[in-house]
Legacy VTK file of the C-alpha trace (Angstrom):
# vtk DataFile Version 3.0
C-alpha trace
ASCII
DATASET POLYDATA
POINTS 144 float
-0.001 -0.008 0.168
2.822 2.352 0.686
3.799 1.860 -2.958
0.708 3.336 -4.093
1.994 7.252 -2.616
4.585 7.001 -5.085
3.993 10.306 -7.378
4.888 8.363 -10.371
1.372 6.821 -10.348
0.004 10.379 -10.912
1.380 10.393 -14.117
-0.379 6.984 -15.290
-3.432 8.001 -13.329
-4.202 11.587 -14.135
-1.739 13.175 -16.617
-2.288 10.207 -19.164
-5.794 10.211 -19.498
-5.995 13.800 -19.484
-3.597 13.771 -22.504
-5.791 11.217 -23.968
-8.981 12.952 -23.433
-7.668 16.382 -24.969
-6.756 14.392 -28.247
-10.173 12.653 -28.509
-12.070 15.936 -27.674
-9.640 17.827 -30.089
-10.673 15.486 -33.061
-14.150 15.857 -32.211
-14.289 19.262 -31.894
-12.441 20.023 -35.350
-15.464 17.563 -36.771
-18.029 19.713 -35.291
-16.548 23.314 -34.919
-18.489 24.430 -38.305
-21.397 23.514 -36.777
-21.256 25.146 -33.269
-22.671 28.489 -32.572
-20.259 31.085 -30.679
-21.760 30.180 -27.372
-21.284 26.512 -27.541
-17.504 27.295 -28.652
-17.124 29.228 -25.517
-18.183 26.208 -23.470
-15.603 24.200 -25.171
-12.815 26.769 -24.444
-14.155 27.146 -20.789
-14.050 23.145 -20.014
-11.074 22.623 -22.167
-9.075 25.303 -20.458
-10.241 24.291 -16.799
-9.111 20.734 -17.796
-5.711 21.888 -19.041
-4.994 23.831 -15.869
-6.115 20.769 -13.807
-3.967 18.734 -15.844
-0.964 21.348 -15.589
-1.237 21.809 -11.949
-1.406 17.945 -11.253
1.625 17.497 -13.584
3.677 20.279 -11.706
2.581 18.776 -8.523
4.067 15.157 -9.569
7.453 16.737 -10.852
7.752 18.552 -7.689
7.170 15.477 -5.784
9.463 13.388 -7.652
12.278 16.066 -7.490
11.924 16.555 -3.630
11.548 12.666 -3.374
8.340 13.014 -1.678
5.118 10.927 -1.454
1.688 11.860 -2.485
0.002 13.463 0.563
-3.595 13.126 1.737
-4.126 16.652 1.159
-3.881 15.851 -2.440
-6.403 13.202 -2.381
-9.133 15.805 -1.012
-8.351 18.343 -2.837
-8.711 16.063 -6.264
-11.865 14.889 -4.797
-13.002 18.349 -4.008
-12.229 19.494 -7.535
-12.554 16.747 -10.119
-16.039 15.806 -8.868
-17.694 19.092 -9.338
-15.884 19.546 -12.829
-17.308 16.247 -13.559
-20.673 17.412 -12.323
-20.506 20.597 -14.279
-19.325 19.094 -17.566
-22.348 16.690 -17.365
-24.580 19.390 -16.477
-23.431 21.585 -19.556
-22.871 18.745 -22.116
-25.868 19.669 -23.831
-24.133 22.843 -24.338
-20.909 21.666 -25.350
-22.577 19.076 -27.683
-25.754 20.791 -28.926
-28.667 18.646 -29.903
-28.150 20.415 -33.508
-25.104 18.481 -34.281
-26.149 15.424 -36.034
-25.451 12.246 -33.879
-23.729 10.527 -36.713
-20.831 13.126 -36.563
-19.852 12.272 -32.883
-18.416 9.659 -31.431
-20.958 7.434 -29.673
-20.380 8.258 -26.181
-18.476 11.174 -26.170
-20.210 12.909 -23.328
-18.922 9.890 -21.209
-15.300 10.298 -21.867
-14.540 12.883 -19.386
-15.773 10.977 -16.694
-14.539 7.970 -17.759
-10.990 9.217 -18.371
-10.784 11.138 -14.949
-12.877 7.962 -12.973
-9.276 6.923 -12.221
-8.047 10.088 -10.745
-11.281 9.981 -8.362
-10.360 6.464 -7.481
-6.555 6.913 -6.670
-7.811 10.033 -4.527
-9.992 7.956 -2.659
-7.520 5.477 -2.000
-5.072 8.200 -0.816
-7.700 9.714 1.676
-8.502 6.015 2.850
-4.675 5.344 3.362
-4.712 8.617 5.513
-7.142 6.955 8.119
-5.456 3.433 8.115
-3.359 2.602 10.957
0.486 2.347 10.163
1.150 -0.431 12.681
-0.053 -3.938 12.139
-1.585 -5.427 15.263
-1.672 -8.812 15.601
-4.751 -10.155 17.428
-4.468 -13.818 18.781
LINES 1 145
144 0 1 2 3 4 5 6 7 8 9 10 11 12 13 14 15 16 17 18 19 20 21 22 23 24 25 26 27 28 29 30 31 32 33 34 35 36 37 38 39 40 41 42 43 44 45 46 47 48 49 50 51 52 53 54 55 56 57 58 59 60 61 62 63 64 65 66 67 68 69 70 71 72 73 74 75 76 77 78 79 80 81 82 83 84 85 86 87 88 89 90 91 92 93 94 95 96 97 98 99 100 101 102 103 104 105 106 107 108 109 110 111 112 113 114 115 116 117 118 119 120 121 122 123 124 125 126 127 128 129 130 131 132 133 134 135 136 137 138 139 140 141 142 143
């Protein structure tokens, strides 16, 4: 369990999925951008910018931990849960503004609305594990 706090896990669990979802959404955006109104493009920019900033902050934190040879703290777990859960919720709430119903469904990938939550789920799970580790006793008590 101690190995779970290694910051290199953040590269696999958070940074890689965010990069992948950016590529998927960038490709999707290029397909439908000519059909989007300015207000819809603004939602793409807002959510894309927020996700980019979150990914960049996470990457910077990971590099900081690796350089300083520290482990992921429980504070990271709490902050990640308190940031990513509302972000995913707001994305779901505004999904019809990001990909409006005026876009023909054959032009978009099957479940693109679910991609963001799917790709950020490992981060949520990892954050939850880090929080649980905070409350797990470090000593093993052997009961007979």
